[in-house]
DRENVOTI-186013 format. One record per residue (C-alpha): residue in one letter; residue number from 1; x, y, z. Coordinates in Angstrom, 3 decimals, always signed. Last residue first. Layout:
% residues N
ATOM res   n        x        y        z
ATOM   A NUM        X        Y        Z
...
This chain:
% residues 80
ATOM res   n        x        y        z
ATOM   S  80   -2.417  -67.810  +36.763
ATOM   S  79   -3.387  -66.379  +33.382
ATOM   L  78   -0.214  -67.365  +31.585
ATOM   M  77   -0.251  -70.917  +32.936
ATOM   R  76   -3.908  -71.319  +31.920
ATOM   F  75   -3.032  -70.093  +28.423
ATOM   A  74   -0.256  -72.660  +28.239
ATOM   A  73   -2.641  -75.405  +29.347
ATOM   D  72   -5.068  -74.458  +26.577
ATOM   R  71   -2.223  -74.481  +24.045
ATOM   G  70   -1.050  -77.849  +25.302
ATOM   S  69   -4.528  -79.264  +24.834
ATOM   R  68   -4.572  -77.849  +21.319
ATOM   R  67   -1.087  -79.176  +20.507
ATOM   D  66   -1.830  -82.758  +21.490
ATOM   P  65   -1.184  -85.307  +24.232
ATOM   C  64   -0.952  -82.889  +27.154
ATOM   G  63   +0.646  -84.471  +30.214
ATOM   H  62   +0.015  -81.319  +32.236
ATOM   S  61   +3.549  -80.420  +33.355
ATOM   A  60   +5.280  -81.634  +30.216
ATOM   G  59   +2.746  -80.180  +27.833
ATOM   A  58   +2.664  -76.814  +29.609
ATOM   R  57   +6.462  -76.621  +29.797
ATOM   S  56   +6.887  -77.589  +26.137
ATOM   M  55   +4.126  -75.192  +25.128
ATOM   M  54   +5.693  -72.281  +27.019
ATOM   R  53   +9.072  -72.871  +25.373
ATOM   R  52   +7.429  -73.206  +21.977
ATOM   W  51   +5.463  -69.984  +22.495
ATOM   N  50   +8.517  -68.087  +23.680
ATOM   R  49  +10.547  -69.217  +20.667
ATOM   R  48   +7.750  -68.347  +18.186
ATOM   H  47   +7.138  -64.935  +19.760
ATOM   E  46  +10.878  -64.239  +19.820
ATOM   G  45  +11.050  -64.920  +16.105
ATOM   P  44   +8.004  -62.691  +15.506
ATOM   P  43   +9.528  -59.680  +17.276
ATOM   H  42   +8.034  -58.446  +20.571
ATOM   G  41   +5.223  -56.146  +21.666
ATOM   V  40   +2.380  -57.540  +19.577
ATOM   V  39   +1.522  -54.459  +17.498
ATOM   K  38   +4.905  -52.718  +17.253
ATOM   K  37   +6.815  -55.997  +17.078
ATOM   F  36   +4.574  -57.310  +14.303
ATOM   V  35   +4.954  -54.038  +12.368
ATOM   K  34   +8.766  -54.177  +12.528
ATOM   S  33   +8.901  -57.883  +11.723
ATOM   F  32   +6.590  -57.490   +8.718
ATOM   H  31   +8.667  -54.562   +7.452
ATOM   E  30  +11.895  -56.553   +7.748
ATOM   L  29  +10.348  -59.628   +6.130
ATOM   H  28   +9.490  -57.705   +2.982
ATOM   E  27   +6.598  -58.578   +0.675
ATOM   Y  26   +4.005  -58.542   +3.442
ATOM   G  25   +0.470  -59.857   +2.939
ATOM   C  24   +0.071  -62.164   +5.925
ATOM   Q  23   +0.988  -65.240   +3.893
ATOM   E  22   +4.107  -63.388   +2.729
ATOM   A  21   +5.212  -62.610   +6.284
ATOM   V  20   +4.653  -66.204   +7.399
ATOM   D  19   +6.668  -67.324   +4.369
ATOM   V  18   +9.572  -65.038   +5.338
ATOM   M  17   +9.431  -66.436   +8.875
ATOM   P  16  +10.049  -69.957   +7.622
ATOM   I  15   +7.286  -72.517   +8.096
ATOM   D  14   +7.492  -74.507  +11.312
ATOM   T  13   +3.795  -74.307  +12.007
ATOM   T  12   +1.367  -73.919  +14.920
ATOM   E  11   +2.621  -70.987  +16.970
ATOM   L  10   +4.168  -68.858  +14.231
ATOM   L   9   +1.241  -69.513  +11.902
ATOM   E   8   -1.285  -68.642  +14.619
ATOM   Q   7   +0.614  -65.490  +15.562
ATOM   A   6   +0.709  -64.394  +11.918
ATOM   R   5   -3.019  -65.031  +11.541
ATOM   R   4   -3.760  -63.102  +14.722
ATOM   C   3   -1.491  -60.297  +13.624
ATOM   Q   2   -3.189  -59.781  +10.291
ATOM   M   1   -1.871  -56.274   +9.854
């Protein structure tokens, strides 16, 4: 599974979950979700929600002007 690609799409786009699955080589959303959860530890929808929540907190607390800066701040928050 192309988990890194799926994670990137979930974190950086608003494309529907079914399109993320297709871009990662899955015909069926249910199978994609099951494999994603097994590999990553949580379903793709939860991953997207958690990431957005973390990004909004990181951006707000660090004054981050763009997504990349916010991403770096989010990683710092996770590692602290």
